[in-house]
N, C-alpha and C positions, 0 to 999 in steps of 0.2 A: 504494500499498500504507500502509494506517495505522503512524504510529509511536508505538508503545506501548511507554513503559517503566511495570517495576512495581518499587513502593518500600516496603520493608521498615522501618517505623518504630517508634521507640519514644519514648517521651514522660514525663517526671517532673512530677509535679505540685510547683510552686511555693507555691502555698496550697491549704489543705484543698478537697475537691469534695465539694459538697452534692449530693443526689441528691432528685428528686421524682418518681415513677413518677405519669404521668398515668393514672387510672382511674375506674369508674362513683364509687368513693370520692372520688377528687379534684372530681370534678364536682357531688357532694351540698355539699361540703364549700364552693364556692362559691355558693351557693343560701342564699336566706335560713334562719336557723335558724329552727326550730319546735320547740314544748314538748317533744317527743319527743325532738329532737336535743339537749336541755339535760338528759335526766334521766341520772342518773351521771357519775362523772368518768371523764375519759380515761386510759389509760397509755399514759406518753409511750414506752415501750421497741415497744408494740403499734401504736401509731398511726405511728409511724418505720419498721416492718417494712411498712407498708402501702405507703409510698412508695419502698421499696427495690426494684432491681431485680435479680432471681435468675433462676438457670437452674434447670431442673429437679433439676441436683445440689446445690443452695444455695449456689451461687458467685454473687458478687456481678459484675452487667457493667453496660456503659454504651452505650447505642444509638450505633451505628457514624453514624447522620443527625447526632448532634452535630458529629463532626469536620465533614462535608459542609456545614453549616448556617456553622459557624467559618470555611471557607476561603470562602464564596458571600461574608460578609459583609464579610472582611476586603479580598477584591476591589472592594469599593464604594470603596475609599478610592485607587484603582489606575485610568488610562486606559489605552486599547488605544493602542499607538503609532499617532500621525498621525490619531486619532480622540477624539472627546467620549465616547463610550459607556464606562463602567465596565466593568472586566474582570470584575466580578460575572455579569455575564449570559454570561460564556463558561464560567466554572467549571464548570456543571453540565454541558458537555457535553465538557471536557477532563479532568475527574476525577471516577473511579468508585470510592468506596467498597468494599473487597472484604470487610470483616467487618460483617454485618448487627449482630453484638453484639461488643462489645470487652469482654475479662475484666478486670477490676480487680485488679492486684496491687499485693505491697509491693513494698519497695526491693530484697529478693532474687530476686523473679519468682514469688513464691507466690500463688497466686490467695486472694484476701479473702474469706472468709465470714462475717466478723464486722464491726460499725460503730460508730461513738461517735453518740450523739445532740445532735443541733443543735436548740437550743430560743430560738425568738423569733418575737415576733408577726408577723405579714403583714396585709396590705392587701388585704380582698375586692373587686376591683374594681365588682362589679354593685351592692354594697351600701356602699361605701366604708368598713366598719366593719374594725375589725381581732380577729383571733383568736390564740389560740396555736398555733405550728406545730411539729410534731417531726417531722425530717427524719435519713436518714443522713450521718454526717459522717466522711468520709475523711482522717484527716492527712495521714498519708503515701501515696503511692500513684503507681504506674506503670501504663501502658498499652501493646501493642504491637497494631499493626494494617498494613494492606496497604493501598497506593493503586495502580490504574490509570492511568498519567495519557498522555493522547494529546497529543502533542508538535507534531503539527501544529495543535493548537488553542491551546495555550498550553504553552511553556517549563515543563521541570521546574524549573528554576531559581526561579523564579518563583512554581512552588508551592510551592516551598520558602520563600521570603520569606513569602508569606500564613500558614504554618502556624508559622511564627515571629512574626510580629506577632499573629497572632490567639491565638497562645497567652500572649501579653504583655498585650493590649489588650482581648479579647474574654470568653474562658475558655470553660468548658464548666460545665453543672449550673446549680442554683440559684445566686441572688445572686452572678453572675459580673458582672467589669467593664462587660460590656455592658447590664447590667440596673442598675449602681451600686453594685455589692458588689466586696468583694475575693476573693472565691472562684475556685476553679476555672482558675487560671492554670499555666501547664506550659512547659517546655522541652523540646527536641527533644534526646534522647541518642543516637540513633542514625538516621542516613539512607541506606539501602543501595541503590543503582538495581540492576535488572535488566532483560534484555532480555525474560527469559522468565516465565511466569507459574508458579507452585508451585501443587501440588495442596492441600497445609496449609493449612488458613485458622482461624487462633485465634478460634473463635467458640465461646459458649454455646448451649445449645439451650433455649430461653426457655420456660418453663412456662406453656401457655395454660389457663388455669382455662375458658375458655368451650367447649375442645372436649372436657371431660369430660364 
């Protein structure tokens, strides 16, 4: 019988969270500018809104896959006992993120609908040129999510350690420590283990423009 544990987790941002939603807009930004794309000034608030993750109700969320990636990358710094293989390769089999979309909240638990604007230049990899980029920034933020951990693959305590390490050294969002920046770091404020799954999952319904 598979030994699952379900863990309810809350994290609190230590540094601001910067978001950058990948979309058709993002792909076009990475291409070489054309004469048409240079016509007319860009409005920072509108550009930042294009990079925001929003539900159909206008609430701010962050992809749950960011936490999965963080745990996997944190595992690259740990070796399996009695093996030279990194824990990283077992994390996907051991941990299942239960929330596709994690609502972003303030310190009182209220879901965010507004953001500050982060304005800074970024380098386009394909052209090596710099452009201005406006992205949503959340200076004070918390998140709640749930993990299903298969303890027959990796122990729950190790996953806790990976999340602590990832929150301090890897981060989530844009310009995080993993990418040479200071943003998106966090600490764990709640870790509650349970043997039984819960029916309610704190996720937002994503607006899918392609489905319209």
